[in-house]
C-alpha positions as CSV (number, residue, x, y, z in Angstrom):
1,M,-15.2,-12.5,-6.2
2,K,-11.3,-13.4,-5.9
3,I,-8.7,-10.6,-5.6
4,S,-7.0,-11.7,-8.7
5,K,-9.9,-10.2,-10.8
6,L,-9.6,-6.6,-9.4
7,M,-5.7,-6.5,-8.5
8,H,-3.3,-4.6,-10.8
9,T,-0.5,-7.0,-11.7
10,D,2.0,-4.5,-13.1
11,V,3.5,-4.1,-9.8
12,I,6.1,-1.3,-9.3
13,T,8.6,-1.5,-6.3
14,C,11.5,-0.2,-5.0
15,R,14.3,-1.4,-2.5
16,A,14.9,-0.4,1.0
17,V,18.3,0.6,0.0
18,D,16.9,3.0,-2.6
19,D,16.6,6.9,-2.0
20,L,13.4,8.7,-1.4
21,D,14.2,10.7,-4.7
22,R,14.1,7.1,-6.3
23,A,10.9,6.3,-4.9
24,A,9.2,9.9,-5.1
25,Q,10.4,9.5,-9.2
26,L,8.7,6.1,-9.4
27,M,5.9,7.2,-8.0
28,W,5.3,10.3,-10.3
29,E,6.3,8.3,-13.3
30,H,3.5,5.6,-12.6
31,D,0.7,7.9,-11.2
32,I,1.0,5.9,-7.9
33,G,1.0,6.9,-4.4
34,A,2.5,3.9,-2.7
35,L,5.4,1.2,-3.7
36,P,5.9,-2.1,-1.9
37,V,9.6,-2.2,-0.8
38,V,11.5,-5.5,-1.5
39,D,14.5,-7.2,-0.4
40,E,17.2,-8.6,-2.1
41,E,15.3,-11.8,-3.0
42,G,12.6,-9.6,-4.1
43,H,10.2,-10.4,-0.9
44,V,7.8,-7.8,0.2
45,A,9.7,-6.1,3.0
46,G,7.7,-2.9,3.5
47,M,5.5,-0.3,1.6
48,I,6.3,3.6,1.0
49,T,3.9,6.1,0.6
50,D,3.9,9.3,-1.0
51,R,2.8,10.8,2.5
52,D,5.7,8.5,4.0
53,I,8.1,10.6,1.6
54,C,6.6,14.2,2.5
55,M,7.0,13.4,6.3
56,A,10.4,12.2,6.1
57,A,11.4,15.0,3.8
58,F,9.6,17.4,6.5
59,T,11.2,15.8,9.7
60,Q,14.7,15.2,8.6
61,G,15.3,18.4,6.6
62,V,17.5,17.0,4.1
63,P,17.1,16.3,0.3
64,L,15.4,13.3,-0.6
65,R,18.4,11.8,-2.3
66,A,20.1,11.7,1.4
67,I,17.2,9.7,2.7
68,P,16.8,5.8,2.3
69,V,13.7,4.5,1.7
70,S,14.1,2.3,5.1
71,V,14.2,5.3,7.0
72,A,10.5,6.2,5.9
73,M,8.9,2.8,5.0
74,S,6.5,1.0,7.2
75,R,7.8,-2.5,8.0
76,R,4.3,-3.5,9.0
77,V,2.7,-4.9,5.7
78,Y,-0.2,-6.5,5.2
79,T,-1.0,-8.4,2.4
80,C,-3.2,-10.5,0.4
81,S,-3.1,-13.5,-2.0
82,P,-4.6,-13.5,-5.4
83,D,-7.1,-16.3,-4.1
84,D,-8.3,-14.2,-1.4
85,T,-11.7,-13.1,-1.6
86,V,-12.4,-9.4,-1.9
87,A,-14.6,-9.7,1.4
88,E,-11.4,-10.8,3.2
89,A,-8.9,-7.6,1.6
90,E,-12.1,-5.8,2.6
91,R,-11.7,-6.8,6.3
92,A,-7.9,-6.8,6.5
93,M,-8.0,-2.9,5.1
94,A,-10.4,-1.7,7.5
95,A,-8.9,-3.6,10.4
96,H,-5.5,-2.3,9.5
97,Q,-6.6,1.2,8.1
98,V,-4.7,0.6,4.7
99,R,-5.6,2.1,1.4
100,R,-3.5,-0.2,-0.7
101,M,-2.3,-3.8,0.0
102,P,0.3,-5.8,-2.0
103,V,-1.0,-9.3,-3.4
104,I,1.8,-11.9,-2.9
105,D,2.5,-15.2,-3.9
106,A,3.2,-18.3,-1.7
107,A,7.1,-17.1,-2.0
108,N,6.1,-13.7,0.0
109,H,6.8,-12.0,-3.9
110,P,4.6,-8.9,-5.3
111,V,2.4,-10.3,-7.9
112,G,-0.2,-7.1,-7.6
113,I,-2.0,-4.4,-5.7
114,I,-5.3,-4.0,-4.6
115,S,-6.4,-0.4,-3.5
116,V,-9.8,0.8,-2.3
117,N,-9.8,2.6,-5.7
118,D,-10.2,-1.0,-7.2
119,L,-13.0,-1.6,-4.9
120,A,-14.7,1.6,-5.5
121,R,-14.5,0.8,-9.3
122,A,-15.5,-2.6,-8.8
123,S,-18.7,-1.7,-6.9
124,Q,-20.1,0.0,-10.4
125,Q,-19.8,-3.5,-12.3
126,K,-22.5,-5.9,-12.9
127,N,-22.2,-8.4,-10.1
128,G,-19.2,-6.4,-8.6
129,V,-18.4,-5.7,-5.0
130,P,-21.3,-4.5,-3.1
131,V,-21.4,-0.6,-2.6
132,G,-22.3,-0.8,1.0
133,E,-19.3,-2.9,1.5
134,V,-16.9,-0.5,-0.3
135,A,-18.5,2.2,1.8
136,S,-18.1,0.4,5.0
137,T,-14.7,-0.7,4.4
138,L,-13.7,3.2,3.5
139,A,-15.3,4.5,6.6
140,A,-13.0,2.3,8.6
141,I,-10.0,3.1,7.0
142,C,-10.9,6.6,7.5
143,V,-11.3,6.5,11.1
144,P,-8.7,9.1,12.6
145,R,-5.8,7.3,14.5
146,P,-4.7,8.4,18.0
147,L,-2.1,10.9,17.7
148,I,1.5,9.6,19.2
149,T,3.1,12.0,21.3
150,G,6.6,12.6,22.5
151,Q,7.9,10.1,25.6
152,A,7.7,11.7,29.1
């Protein structure tokens, strides 16, 4: 099955120069937990999650409107294409421990979002994603990452 069959095509994005208040507002209004961050040309430049926003608020100690998205976003973005198979996306999600991936076109513009939630829902459809594959992907994503401690 191709990603294009499962992805959400109504991609909500923000910009690195937006503040975290705007990113949180978009997430609230659209009931989503992550946004692709795009640059001036509309290329995917990062991802910001609700957790990123919370951690930035905690560590910065200032209002969300005073923190640019660029401070809290992840610059390492794992993506897939609409023509990739679900198995390819699952492997990437598991390997990089990400729950959501932007689906991009050849020009690096976001055309969709795929999430583990989409995979789980697809596992319940006739001829959908095998349940065992979804469980394996989710298990790999949920492995605790090593803690990064302060430098000596």
